[in-house]
C-alpha positions as CSV (number, residue, x, y, z in Angstrom):
1,X,-2.9,-8.3,-42.9
2,X,-3.7,-10.7,-40.4
3,X,-7.0,-11.6,-41.8
4,X,-5.1,-12.4,-44.9
5,X,-2.7,-14.8,-43.1
6,X,-5.2,-16.3,-41.1
7,X,-7.5,-17.5,-43.9
8,X,-7.9,-21.1,-44.2
9,X,-10.5,-21.2,-47.1
10,X,-11.2,-19.6,-50.5
11,X,-14.3,-18.0,-48.7
12,X,-12.4,-16.2,-46.2
13,X,-10.1,-15.1,-48.6
14,X,-13.1,-13.7,-50.5
15,X,-14.7,-12.1,-47.8
16,X,-11.2,-10.2,-46.9
17,X,-11.0,-9.0,-50.5
18,X,-13.8,-7.5,-50.3
19,X,-13.2,-6.1,-47.2
20,X,-10.0,-4.8,-48.6
21,X,-12.2,-3.1,-51.6
22,X,-14.5,-1.4,-49.1
23,X,-12.6,-0.2,-46.5
24,X,-8.5,-0.8,-46.7
25,X,-6.0,1.1,-47.8
26,X,-4.8,-0.2,-51.3
27,X,-1.5,0.8,-52.7
28,X,-3.1,3.4,-55.7
29,X,-0.6,1.7,-58.1
30,X,-2.2,-1.3,-58.3
31,X,-4.8,-2.5,-61.1
32,X,-7.6,-4.0,-59.1
33,X,-9.6,-5.0,-62.4
34,X,-6.8,-7.0,-63.0
35,X,-6.6,-8.1,-59.4
36,X,-10.0,-9.2,-59.0
37,X,-10.3,-10.7,-62.9
38,X,-7.0,-12.9,-62.1
39,X,-6.9,-13.9,-58.6
40,X,-8.6,-17.2,-58.9
41,X,-6.0,-18.5,-61.4
42,X,-3.6,-18.7,-59.3
43,X,-3.0,-20.8,-56.0
44,X,-4.4,-20.2,-52.3
45,X,-0.8,-19.3,-51.2
46,X,-0.2,-17.1,-54.3
47,X,-3.5,-15.3,-53.8
48,X,-2.4,-14.3,-50.4
49,X,0.7,-13.2,-51.3
50,X,-0.9,-11.0,-54.0
51,X,-3.6,-9.7,-51.4
52,X,-0.4,-8.7,-48.8
53,X,1.2,-7.1,-51.5
54,X,-1.1,-4.7,-52.3
55,X,-1.7,-3.3,-49.4
56,X,-0.5,0.0,-49.0
57,X,1.9,-0.8,-45.9
58,X,2.2,2.9,-45.1
59,X,-1.2,2.8,-43.7
60,X,-0.5,0.0,-41.3
61,X,1.2,2.5,-38.8
62,X,-0.1,5.7,-37.2
63,X,1.9,8.7,-36.4
64,X,2.3,9.2,-32.7
65,X,0.4,12.1,-32.8
66,X,-2.6,10.8,-33.9
67,X,-2.3,7.4,-31.3
68,X,-4.9,8.7,-29.2
69,X,-7.7,9.6,-32.1
70,X,-10.7,7.8,-31.6
71,X,-10.6,7.2,-35.2
72,X,-7.8,4.6,-34.6
73,X,-8.9,3.5,-31.2
74,X,-10.1,-0.3,-31.4
C-alpha cells in the first residue's frame, strides 16, 4: 500500500505492480488481464487508485494469534 502511495514515477509504479502480481494478495474478483491491458490508459493518479483498489484489504491485517509467526515478522 505504501509503495503505491510513495511511487513518484511510472517506472516505480510498474515495479510495484510486478511485485503485486508475484507476491501480493489481490482481490480474487479482479480481472488482472484487464488491469494490465488498460492501466497505461489512466492518469498516474488514477493508476495508483486502481492498484490500491485491487489489493485484498483483508490480507493487510494479521490475526492476533499469528502475530508472532516467523512468516509475518519483518
